[in-house]
N, C-alpha and C positions, 0 to 999 in steps of 0.2 A: 504494500500500500504506500501511497505517496502522502506525506504530511502536508497539510495546509494550515499554517500557523494562525492563531487568533491574535498573536502579539507581534506586530511588525517590529523589526529591529532596524535601527538606523545607524549607519556607519559614516563618520565624518572624515573626509580627507583633509589633513591639516594644511597642506600647501595650496590646493586649489579652492578649498572651502566648499567643495561639492558634497552633498549628502546622498547616500545610496540606501535604499530600503531593502533589507534582506528578508526573504521568506522562502518557504518550501525547502528545496534541496540545498539552498545556500545558507541555512541557519548555522550560526556559530555553535560552539560548545559551552556557551555561557548562559544557557536557559534557566539555570537554577536561581538567577538573580531576578526572575520575572514571575515565577509561579510557585505558590506554596503547595506542599504535598496534599493531595485529596484522596479519598477512598477509591475513586474511579480513575485516578491518574495513571498514565503509562509513560514509558520512555525512560532513558537513563537518568534524566533530571526531573522526572515526574511532571513534565510541563504540558502533556497532551491528555486528551480523553479519546475514546474510540470515535467520537463524533468528528474529530479533526482529520480523519482519514477517509479517503475515497477508494472505491474498488478499482484495481488496475485493469488494463486490457487483458482479455482472455488469452492472448498469444504472447504475453510478455515472457522474456527470458532474462537470465542473469549470467554475466560473465565478467570477470575482472578486467577483460579487454574491452568491454563496451564503453562508449563515450559516457562520462559521468559516473562510471562505476570504478571500483578499485578493490583493494584488499579489505577483508573484514577482520577486525581484531577479535581473536578468539579468547585470549587471556594473557595476562602478564605474570610471569614467574619471577618472584622476588622474595626475599626473606619475610616470612609471616610472623615469626617471633625472633627475639634476639638470639636464641640458641641455634637458630638455623645457620648462622654465619660461623664457619669453622675454617681453620687453616687446613691446607692440604695434608699436612702431617697428621693432625688429629683425626681428620675424616678418614684417612687411609687406615689408621689403627681401628677406628670404629667399624669400618667396612669389613675388616678382617674378622673382628669379634662376631659380627652378625652374618657371617657366611656370605658376604658380598651382596646381600639384599639392598643395603643403602645405595650402592652404586647405580641401581636401576632408577633412582630418583634424583641423583645429584645433577647440578649444572654449575659450570665454572663461570666466573665473572671477572672482568678486567680489574676491578678494584682490589687493592692489596688489603690484607688484614694483618696487623702487627708486622708489616714488612714482608709477609709471606703470601704465596698464592692463596686465594680465597675460594672456597667451595660453599655453595648454598645447598643445604641438606634438609629436606622436608621430613625426614624420618625421626621417629621417637628414639631418644637415646637409651631406652630400656627394652625396646622390641626390634628395632631396625625396620619397622613398617611405618608408612606415612602417619604422622601424628594427627590428632583430632582437628586442630586449627587449620592444618593444610587441607584436610578432606573437606572442611566446611567452607573454605574460601578459595580453593583452586580447582580448576578443571584437571582432574587427576589422570585421565586415561585418553591417550591418542595412540592408536595402533601404528606400528612401524612397518613400512613396506620392505625394509631390509634388502635382501638380495633377490626378492621375487620379481621377475621381469614382467609379470602380468599386472603388477600393481603400480599405480601412478601417484607420486607424491603431490599433495595439494595443500599442505600446511608448511609454511616457511617461518623462519625466526629472524628476529632482529635483536642483537645484543646491545645493551647500554652498560654503564659503569657497574651497576649492581643488579641488573634485571635482564630477563629475556622475554620479549613479547612474541607471541605466536599469531600468525595471520593466515586466514583461509584465502587461497588463491585458486580461483576457478577459471580454467582455460577454456575447456569445451562448454558452451552455453548450457545452462540448466533450465528446463521448462518449469512452469508453475506446478508445484506438487511433487516434483522429482526429488528423490533423496540420493545422497552420495556419501560413501564412507570417507571420513577424514583420515589421511595417512601422512606420516612424516618420515623422514630419513635422518637418523642421527649420525650418519657418516661413520668414519673409521673409529671414532672415540667409543662407540657402542659395541665394537666387535667382540670384546671379551664377554659382555653380557649375552650377545647372540650365541656365542659358543656354549656358554653355560646352559642356555635355553634350547640348544639343539638346532639352530638355524643359521649358524655362522658359516663362513666359507669352508673351514676344515670339516664341518659336519656334512655339508653338501657334497664336497668333492673328495674328501678323504675318509668318510665314514666314521669320523670321531663322534662319539655319543655325548649327549648333554649331561647335566648334573643329575638327572633322574636315574642314571646308571651309576651305581655306587663306586665301582672300580674306576671309571673315567673321572668321576668327581674327585676322588681321593688323589689320583695321579695329578690332576690339575691343581688341587690344593697344595700338594707337595711343592710344586714349582713356585707357588705364591707365598708359601710359608717361609721359604728360604730368604727372599728379600725383606720380609717382615722382621725376621731374626737379625739380618744384617743391619737394617735401619736402627733397631733398638740398640744393638751392640756398638753403634757408632754415634749414639746420642750424646749430647752434652748433659751435664747435671741439670741444667735449667730445663732442657727438653724432657728429661725423665720426670722432673717435677711436674711439668705441664701435663704430661700424659697420665701420671698417677692421680693428679688432682681431678682431671676430667673423668677418669673411670670411677674414682671414689665418690665424687660429688654428683655425677650425672648418670652413671650407668649401673653401678654395683647394687645400690639399694633396690631398684626395681627388678633387676635380674634375680637377686637372692629372694626377694619377696615372692616372685612368680614360681621359683623352683624349690621353695621350702615348704610347700603345702600340697595336699592332694588336689590336683586340678579338677575344677568343675565347670563344664561348659566353656572351656578355653579353646581357642583356635589351635589345633594341633601343630600347624606349620609355624605359628608364632612361638608356641611353647617349645617346640623342638629347637628352634633357633635360639631361644633363651637358654636352654640347657647346654647347647653347644657353646654359647657365649660365656656361660659361667665357667666351663672347663678351659676355654681359651683365655679367659681373664687369669686363671691360675697359671697357665703356661706362660703368658706374657709377664705376669708378676715375677716369676722366677728369672726371666731374662732381665727385667728392670733391676732386680736385686743384684744380679751378677754384675751388670754394667755399673751400678752405683758403687758397689764395693771396689770395682776395678778403678773407677775414677778417684775414689777416696784414697785408695792405696797409692796411686800415682801422685796425688797432691801431698800426701804425707812424706813420700820419698823426696819430693822436690822442696819441701818446706825447710827452713833453717832450724837447726837443732837448738840454737840459743834463743833466749827471749824471756821476758818477764811475764809468765802466764797469769800472774795475779793482777796485772794492770789491765784496765779497760781500754787503754790507748794502744794503738798499733801504728806502725809506719804506713803512710798512704791514707790515713783516716782524716776526714774533714772535721775540724773542731772550731769552737768559738772562743776568741780571745777577748777578755773583759778589761779593756783599757790598760794596756801595759806597754812599756818601752824601757830598754836598758838605760840606767841612769847616765851612762856615758854617751848615749846616742842623742843627737840634737833633735831628732824627729819627735813630733808630739805622740803621746800614748796612742797605741793602735787598738781599736775596738771593731771586731768583725770576724769574718770567716777566714780560715787559713787551712793549710794542709801540712800534716806532720811529715817532715823529711827524715828525721832521725830522732832517737830517744836515748838519752844518756842519764847518768845519775849524778846528783850533787854530793857534797861531803856528808850529808845526812841520809844518803841512799834514797833520795826522792827523785821522781821523774823530772827531767829537764828536756825541753824540746827545741829542735831547730825547725822553724816553720816557714813555709812558702806562702807569701801574700799575693793578692792580685797585682797585676802589672809588673811582675818580675821582681818584687821586693822580698826581703827575707828578714826574719827575726831569729836571734840566737839566744841560748840560755834562758828560755822562757820557762818559768816555774809552773808546775802542775796546778798550783793554787789559783792561777788566773785563767785556766783553760777548762771548758766544760763541753759536753756534747751539745751540738746545735739542735735547735727546735725548728719545726717546719716554717715558722714565720721568718726565721733568719735567712731563708733562701728566696725571699720574695723578689728581690732584685739581683740575685746572685747569677753569675755566668752559668750557662748550661753545663760546662765542664765540671764545676764544683758539685752541681746537683747529681750528675752521673757518678762521680767519685764517691759521694756520700752514700748513695743507694748501694753501690757495690761494697763499700767497706762495712756498711750496716748489715748487709746480707751476710758477708763473710763472718762478721762477729757472732751472728746467730746460727752459723752453719751447724754446729754440733746438735743444737735443739731441732733445727729444721730437718736434718738428716735422720734423727731419731724418730720424728713424726712421720717422715717419709717411709722408713722401714716398718713402722707400725701400720701404716696404710697398706703397704704391700703384704704384710702378714694377714690382714683382714681379707685379702683376695684369694687366699688358699682354698682349694676344694679338692682334697686328696681322694685317691681311688677308694679308700675305705669308706669315706663319707658318700661318695658318688654311688656306691653299691646299694646303700640303704634306700635310695630313691627309685630304683628300677622296678620293684614289684608293683608300685602304684601308678606306673605310667602306661599309656596306651602302647600297642606294639610298634606303631610308627615312630613314636618319640623314643622308645627303647632302642630301636634300631639306629636312629640318628645318633644317639649318644654312644652306642657301642662302636659305630663306625668312627666317631670322633676319637675315641680312645685308640682304635686301631690305627688311625692316621698319625697320632702322636708317636705310637710305638714304631711305626714305619719310618717316620722322620728321624727319630733318634737312632734307628738301626741302619739307615741307608748307607752311610760311608763304609760299613763293614759287611754289607750283605753279599753272600756268595751267589744268590739267585737274583735275577732282575726284579725290581719292585712289582712289576705287573704279575709275575708268577707268585710272589709272596701274597699279593692282594687276592689273587684267585683262591689261595689256601685260606686266607682270612675269611673270604666270603662263604666258603663251605662251612667254616666253624660257626659263623654268625647265623647262617640260614638253617643249619642242620637241626638244632634242638631248641625249641622255644623255652624249654624248662631251664635252660642255662641262664635265663634272665631273672631267675628268682634270687633273692638275697643270699641264699646258701650256695647256689651254683655259679653265680657270676664270677667269684674268684677263680674257679676252674677255667672258665671261658677266658679270663684275663691271662691266666697262666699259659693256656694253649697259644694265645697270640704272641706272648713273649717268647715262648719256646720256638715257634715258627720263625720269628725274626732273629732268634739267637740273642735275645736281650735279657738282662736281669730285671727284676722288678724295680719299679721306681714309683714315686708318688704322683 
């Protein structure tokens, strides 16, 4: 239908003074300034009623190529809640935890987040499925044409700094009443997802199976677990802290809550993913612990052996001087921020400092009595360099406590085999099987460097053990199942 507006809009051209009246197809997008919302109002700004429309010609068609027609905006994908914005590092770890389901919903944006590549992630941090706010505010499903030659893409995208807008592009004219399936092509970035779902190029041409085949899925996961391990084992202490904080604050509570009670009416796919995530959190926590201890040992080896451990002051620390100057120095007393260059002792074994002042000035033999730790207000007009140095030295001063809290958080992420066993009898067969295969995948990953048989042959033996006897999934028999897998892989038991 064609709108015939009841509210003429006038546009004034500033240079010529001419006034143009806009109506019908030439209306702006500022209609919300003219009409209050009514019960019978329609339109994006609620400015019309059905009486404002006339019936079109019976032979009317639509195409984006027609004069006066163009693309139709379908939806805009942008962060719905603050937690949707993640760095690529954090998103990659979450995607691993939830068996790569979040990758189906991610999109990348040009804007950086904390100086790193940013990913917008619509999935819940405790399930890996789209969260409620996204489902309520975003068009969630558009099928992909992928590599099917008989399907035609008719949805295209336009990226901005922090969003992606999707538009319908109709090439061949549509008649009134005609329907057409919307299809998009996510290009090469989506190929890993296609492979997991069974319609990627290697599935089509090489007969590789999708993730619904247990052996194919585990072999694929083995390849992706290796770079995950390598990433964690190359993390800085700050990156480990960011990862552990994300898991403990955003993921762990919901996952433990879902996997610590008898499930009633729960989506089995989601629950299976949460059980897998809980075990992967355990696996990831052990890597983080190893890396943290590795970093700590290296820092202890590099740290000087001498020093006054009882003093709160350290070299490189930013301090505040309260109006002091050496009596033999003609300069006026200095009051302000400075940086400790060195610490010595006076004749009474009290700290004395050599301090670096702004603009390349120095103070020597400064007594500890006139030096205190700075407060936030002292940095109001301070150079950025001093702010950065203060944050770093303040963090280093609290490192022992911070590391202790970090190790405590890692300890809370443990989910040992003995605890895992107790959950199996209460689970549906599909969830049991997912969890058993996750354990098998861990055993295989640990054993791979020393395997005498190829991983594919080991997995075939694993499959026979898992599928042979349903009774093995009882609390009493699961240990024997676990023993069999370890024996096949030639591995000792581990937690």
